[in-house]
C-alpha positions in Angstrom: 58.2 140.9 10.2 59.2 139.4 13.5 55.6 139.7 14.6 54.6 137.6 11.6 57.1 135.0 12.4 56.0 134.8 16.0 52.4 134.5 14.9 53.2 131.8 12.4 55.2 129.9 15.0 52.4 130.2 17.6 49.8 129.0 15.0 52.0 126.1 14.0 52.5 125.2 17.6 48.7 125.4 18.3 48.0 123.2 15.3 50.6 120.6 16.3 49.2 120.6 19.9 45.7 120.3 18.5 46.7 117.4 16.2 48.5 115.6 19.1 45.4 116.1 21.4 43.1 114.7 18.6 45.4 111.8 18.0 45.6 111.0 21.8 41.8 111.3 22.1 41.2 109.0 19.2 43.7 106.5 20.5 42.0 106.5 23.9 38.6 106.0 22.4 39.9 103.2 20.2 41.5 101.5 23.2 38.4 101.9 25.3 36.2 100.5 22.5 38.6 97.5 22.1 38.7 96.8 25.8 34.9 97.0 26.0 34.5 94.6 23.0 36.9 92.2 24.6 35.1 92.3 27.9 31.7 91.8 26.2 33.1 88.9 24.2 34.6 87.3 27.4 31.3 87.7 29.3 29.3 86.2 26.4 31.7 83.2 26.2 31.5 82.7 29.9 27.7 82.8 29.9 27.5 80.4 27.0 29.9 78.0 28.7 28.0 78.2 32.0 24.7 77.6 30.2 26.1 74.6 28.3 27.6 73.1 31.5 24.2 73.5 33.3 22.3 71.9 30.4 24.8 69.0 30.2 24.6 68.4 34.0 20.8 68.5 33.9 20.7 66.1 31.0 23.1 63.7 32.8 21.0 63.9 36.0 17.8 63.2 34.1 19.3 60.3 32.2 20.8 58.8 35.4 17.4 59.2 37.2 15.6 57.5 34.3 18.1 54.7 34.2 17.9 54.1 38.0 14.1 54.1 37.9 14.0 51.7 35.0 16.5 49.4 36.7 14.5 49.5 39.9 11.3 48.7 38.1 12.9 45.8 36.2 14.5 44.4 39.3 11.2 44.7 41.2 9.4 42.9 38.4 12.0 40.2 38.3 11.8 39.7 42.0 8.0 39.6 41.9 8.2 37.1 39.1 10.6 34.9 41.1 8.5 35.2 44.2 5.4 34.3 42.2 7.1 31.3 40.8 8.2 30.1 44.2 5.1 31.0 46.1 2.7 29.5 43.5 1.1 26.6 45.0 -1.6 24.1 44.1 -4.6 23.9 46.3 -7.7 22.2 45.4 -11.2 23.3 46.5 -11.8 22.4 50.2 -14.1 19.4 49.4 -11.2 17.6 47.5 -8.2 16.0 49.0 -4.8 17.7 48.5 -3.4 14.4 47.3 -5.3 14.9 44.0 -2.8 17.5 42.9 0.2 15.9 41.2 3.2 17.7 39.9 4.8 15.7 37.1 8.5 16.2 36.7 8.2 17.3 33.1 6.0 20.3 34.0 6.9 23.6 35.8 6.5 23.2 39.6 4.0 26.0 39.5 1.8 24.0 37.2 -0.9 21.9 38.8 -2.1 18.8 36.9 -5.3 17.3 38.3 -6.5 13.8 37.7 -8.2 13.3 34.4 -11.7 13.4 35.9 -11.2 16.9 37.3 -11.0 20.2 35.4 -7.7 22.2 35.6 -9.7 25.2 36.6 -10.4 23.5 40.0 -6.8 24.2 41.0 -6.5 27.5 42.9 -3.2 29.1 43.9 -3.7 31.1 47.1 -0.7 32.8 48.6 -1.0 31.3 52.1 -0.1 27.8 51.1 3.2 26.6 49.5 4.5 24.2 47.0 5.0 21.6 49.8 1.2 21.2 49.9 1.2 19.4 46.6 2.2 15.7 46.1 5.3 15.4 44.0 5.9 12.5 41.6 6.9 9.3 43.5 10.3 9.2 41.8 11.3 12.3 43.7 10.7 10.5 47.0 9.4 13.5 48.7 6.8 13.3 51.4 4.3 15.8 52.8 
């Protein structure tokens, strides 16, 4: 009878130890899986944030470059327009006198009005001569 009791006690102890070992192993596996899932989620979130930041920075840089190029092009065109306005001069063909070119005050200074007997196409605007080559209306009291 004592032997039976000892065997039962040993078997019960083995079962309890086995259950404790299984519970510990299951808990360790669960903890490892949870830690791995958390690490994977953190890595995925960090990668997504880095990709979004890189895309935003690239888009901002591209937009800034486009805006700068457009501003430069617009400024250069405006400067060219201003230079063309100021450099535009009225020069008649070489056989005609420069005094035939009159700039009435009601017209743009770049416009050249020729006497009625000449055609407007006879007025050439070369870049080497300036507005001072034209005769201005007498009311401005300007001389060549």
